[in-house]
GULUM-474864 format. One record per residue (C-alpha): residue in three letters; x, y, z. Coordinates in Angstrom, 1 decimal, decimal comma. Layout:
N
   aa      xx      yy      zz
  ALA       X       Y       Z
...
// end
This chain:
189
   aa      xx      yy      zz
  MET    86,8   -40,3   170,1
  SER    87,3   -36,7   168,6
  ASP    90,0   -34,2   169,5
  SER    87,6   -32,2   171,5
  ASP    86,6   -35,2   173,5
  THR    90,2   -35,8   174,5
  GLY    91,1   -32,3   175,3
  THR    93,6   -32,1   172,5
  ALA    91,7   -29,7   170,1
  GLY    94,1   -27,2   168,5
  ARG    97,2   -29,1   169,5
  THR    99,7   -30,8   167,3
  GLN   101,1   -34,3   167,9
  GLY   104,0   -32,7   169,9
  GLY   101,7   -31,1   172,4
  THR   102,1   -27,5   171,3
  ALA    99,3   -25,4   170,2
  ARG    98,8   -24,7   166,5
  PRO    99,2   -21,0   165,5
  LEU    96,0   -19,1   164,9
  ALA    95,6   -16,3   162,3
  ILE    94,1   -13,3   164,1
  THR    93,4    -9,7   163,1
  LEU    93,9    -6,9   165,6
  SER    93,0    -3,2   165,4
  VAL    96,1    -1,5   167,0
  ASN    96,4     2,2   166,9
  ASP    93,9     2,6   164,2
  GLN    95,7     0,1   161,9
  VAL    94,4    -3,4   161,1
  ARG    97,2    -5,9   161,8
  ARG    97,2    -9,6   160,8
  LEU    99,4   -12,0   162,6
  GLU    99,8   -15,7   163,5
  VAL   100,1   -16,5   167,1
  ASP   100,0   -19,4   169,5
  PRO    96,5   -19,1   171,2
  ARG    98,3   -18,8   174,5
  THR   100,2   -15,6   173,5
  SER    99,4   -12,7   175,7
  LEU    98,5    -9,4   174,2
  LEU   101,7    -7,9   175,6
  ASP   103,8   -10,4   173,8
  ALA   101,7   -10,0   170,5
  LEU   102,3    -6,2   170,6
  ARG   106,0    -6,4   171,4
  GLU   107,3    -9,6   169,7
  HIS   104,9    -9,9   166,7
  LEU   104,0    -6,3   166,0
  ARG   107,3    -4,7   167,2
  LEU   105,5    -2,1   169,3
  SER   108,1    -1,9   172,0
  GLY   106,6     1,1   173,9
  THR   104,4    -1,3   176,0
  LYS   106,8    -2,6   178,6
  LYS   107,1    -6,0   180,1
  GLY   107,7    -5,4   183,8
  CYS   106,5    -8,2   186,1
  ASP   104,4   -10,3   183,6
  HIS   101,9   -10,9   186,4
  GLY    99,7    -7,9   186,3
  GLN   101,3    -6,2   189,5
  CYS   103,3    -3,3   188,1
  GLY   101,2    -1,7   185,2
  ALA   104,1    -1,2   182,9
  CYS   102,2    -3,1   180,2
  THR    98,9    -1,1   180,4
  VAL    97,2    -0,4   177,1
  LEU    93,7     0,9   176,3
  ILE    91,2    -1,7   174,9
  ASN    87,9     0,0   173,8
  GLY    89,0     3,0   175,9
  ARG    89,5     1,1   179,1
  ARG    93,0     0,4   180,7
  VAL    94,1    -3,2   180,7
  ASN    97,3    -5,0   181,8
  SER    98,2    -6,6   178,5
  CYS   100,2    -9,3   180,2
  LEU    97,1   -10,7   181,7
  THR    94,9   -11,1   178,5
  LEU    95,3   -13,2   175,4
  ALA    95,8   -11,7   172,1
  VAL    93,1   -14,0   170,5
  MET    90,5   -12,5   172,8
  HIS    90,7    -8,9   171,2
  GLU    89,9    -9,4   167,5
  ASP    86,9    -7,0   167,6
  ASP    88,5    -4,5   170,0
  GLU    90,1    -1,2   169,5
  ILE    93,6    -1,4   171,1
  VAL    95,7     1,7   171,7
  THR    99,3     1,6   172,9
  ILE   101,6     4,5   173,8
  GLU   102,6     4,7   170,1
  GLY    98,9     5,5   169,2
  LEU    98,5     8,3   171,7
  GLY   100,9    10,9   170,2
  ALA   103,9    11,6   168,2
  PRO   107,1    13,4   169,2
  ASP   106,1    16,5   167,4
  ASP   102,4    16,2   168,4
  LEU   102,3    14,9   172,0
  HIS    99,0    13,8   173,7
  PRO    98,0    16,2   176,5
  ILE    99,0    13,7   179,2
  GLN   102,4    13,0   177,5
  LEU   102,9    16,8   177,4
  ALA   101,9    17,1   181,2
  PHE   104,3    14,3   182,0
  VAL   107,2    16,3   180,3
  GLU   106,1    19,6   181,8
  HIS   105,9    18,2   185,4
  ASP   108,9    15,9   185,1
  GLY   106,5    12,9   185,7
  PHE   109,2    10,2   184,8
  GLN   112,8     9,4   185,8
  CYS   114,1     6,3   183,8
  GLY   110,9     6,3   181,7
  TYR   110,4     2,5   181,8
  CYS   106,9     2,7   183,5
  THR   106,0     5,9   181,7
  PRO   104,1     4,3   178,7
  GLY   101,9     2,3   181,1
  GLN   101,4     5,3   183,5
  ILE   100,3     7,5   180,5
  CYS    98,0     4,8   179,1
  SER    96,5     4,3   182,5
  ALA    96,1     7,9   183,1
  VAL    94,2     8,3   179,8
  GLY    91,8     5,5   181,0
  MET    91,6     6,9   184,5
  LEU    90,6    10,3   183,2
  ALA    87,9     8,7   181,1
  GLU    86,5     6,8   184,2
  VAL    86,5    10,2   186,2
  ALA    84,6    11,9   183,3
  ALA    82,1     9,1   183,3
  GLY    81,6     9,6   187,1
  TRP    82,9     6,3   188,3
  PRO    83,8     6,4   191,9
  SER    86,9     4,9   193,5
  HIS    87,8     3,5   196,9
  ALA    89,0     7,1   197,7
  THR    85,9     8,9   196,4
  ALA    84,5    11,1   199,2
  ASP    80,9    11,1   197,8
  VAL    80,1     8,1   195,7
  ALA    76,6     9,4   195,0
  SER    77,9    12,5   193,4
  PRO    77,8    12,5   189,6
  ARG    81,0    14,5   189,6
  VAL    84,3    13,0   191,0
  VAL    86,6    15,6   192,5
  LEU    90,1    14,6   191,4
  THR    92,1    15,2   194,6
  ASP    95,7    14,0   195,1
  GLU    94,4    11,1   197,2
  GLU    91,9    10,2   194,4
  ILE    94,6    10,3   191,7
  ARG    96,9     8,2   193,9
  GLU    94,2     5,6   194,4
  ARG    93,2     5,5   190,8
  MET    96,8     5,1   189,6
  SER    97,8     2,6   192,4
  GLY    98,1    -0,2   189,8
  ASN   101,0     1,5   188,1
  ILE   104,4     1,2   189,9
  CYS   107,2     3,7   189,4
  ARG   110,4     2,3   190,8
  CYS   112,1     5,7   190,6
  ALA   109,5     7,3   192,8
  ALA   108,3    10,0   190,6
  TYR   104,8     9,8   192,1
  PRO   104,7    13,5   193,3
  ASN   105,4    14,7   189,7
  ILE   102,9    12,2   188,2
  VAL   100,2    13,3   190,5
  ALA   101,0    17,0   189,7
  ALA   100,9    16,1   185,9
  LEU    97,5    14,5   186,3
  ARG    96,1    17,2   188,6
  GLY    97,2    19,7   186,1
  ILE    95,6    18,0   183,0
  ALA    92,4    17,5   185,0
  GLY    92,2    21,2   185,8
  GLY    92,7    20,9   189,5
  GLY    94,9    23,2   191,5
  PRO    97,7    22,3   193,8
  GLU    96,7    20,3   196,8
// end
């Protein structure tokens, strides 16, 4: 009987998984690392690549603090395995801007005081980048008034619905909405 027949493929005698060599493209850099195949993308980013901007909040996909962009789409990095993303383009908060050259959404968060303690802010900003791409592509949400329209109107309700997967325990929500409305070109609502 082979290892694959007994369900022990990839495991050592002690029952732990053998490390796998993987290559990830993170923030336009190719990074090589060895990980247990069960390592979440979040842990690979923080523990193996030392990119600490992506935060570990709940580790269950409920708070959004670990949100990153994978091929331009927002993903909770705690819910996906690092080994699944070898051919993907991963962007973390560190890849969006620099202190002297902020991404427009980072700048909007600063201008509108869209953060308090800052713990959720990297996930909020990565989620906002993905959310605005969804809006630009015409993807409706549960709050979209006219789902047949090719243009989504980014109202406060629409922003709140689309960002509902990102929790801010300091309750900076009004300022986050204002920052995103400002970056999307909407007026006060």
